C-alpha positions in Angstrom: 0.0 0.0 0.0 1.3 3.4 -0.9 1.8 5.9 1.8 -0.7 8.3 0.1 -3.3 5.6 0.1 -2.7 4.8 3.7 -3.2 8.5 4.7 -6.3 8.7 2.6 -7.8 5.7 4.4 -6.8 7.1 7.8 -8.4 10.4 6.9 -11.6 8.7 5.7 -11.8 6.7 8.9 -10.9 9.4 11.5 -11.7 12.6 9.7 -9.4 15.4 8.6 -9.7 17.2 11.9 -8.7 14.2 14.1 -6.4 12.0 11.9 -3.1 13.9 12.6 -3.7 14.0 16.4 -4.7 10.3 16.4 -1.7 9.3 14.4 0.8 11.2 16.5 -0.7 10.7 20.0 -2.6 7.4 20.3 -0.3 4.6 21.4 -1.5 1.2 20.2 -0.7 -2.2 21.6 -1.1 -3.6 18.1 1.9 -1.6 17.0 4.1 -2.7 19.9 3.3 0.3 22.0 3.9 2.8 19.2 1.8 5.5 17.6 1.0 5.2 13.9 3.6 7.8 13.1 6.2 6.1 15.3 5.5 2.7 13.6 5.8 4.2 10.1 9.1 6.0 11.1 10.4 2.7 12.5 10.0 1.2 9.1 6.7 -0.7 9.5 4.9 -1.5 6.3 1.9 0.7 5.7 -0.3 -2.3 5.1 0.7 -3.8 8.5 0.0 -0.5 10.2 -3.4 -0.2 8.5 -4.3 -3.7 9.5 -3.4 -2.9 13.1 -5.7 0.2 13.0 -8.5 -1.9 11.4 -8.2 -4.5 14.1 -8.1 -2.0 17.0 -10.9 0.2 15.8 -13.2 -2.3 14.1 -12.9 -0.6 10.7 -15.8 -1.7 8.5 -14.9 -4.2 5.8 -15.7 -1.8 3.0 -13.0 0.6 4.3 -10.3 -2.0 4.8 
């Protein structure tokens, strides 16, 4: 998954006003105690990060 696609999906799920705050501030157990931004900066694949977000927040199948 391209990074631009990842951020489009994140924005669609969390909204443009909240996505940046969520990605920088919300620590997720599914990402090994990292935020989305930390996981991406650490080299995690965007697809794996998106899957973790989907699992943690019950993202509907049509948005996965």
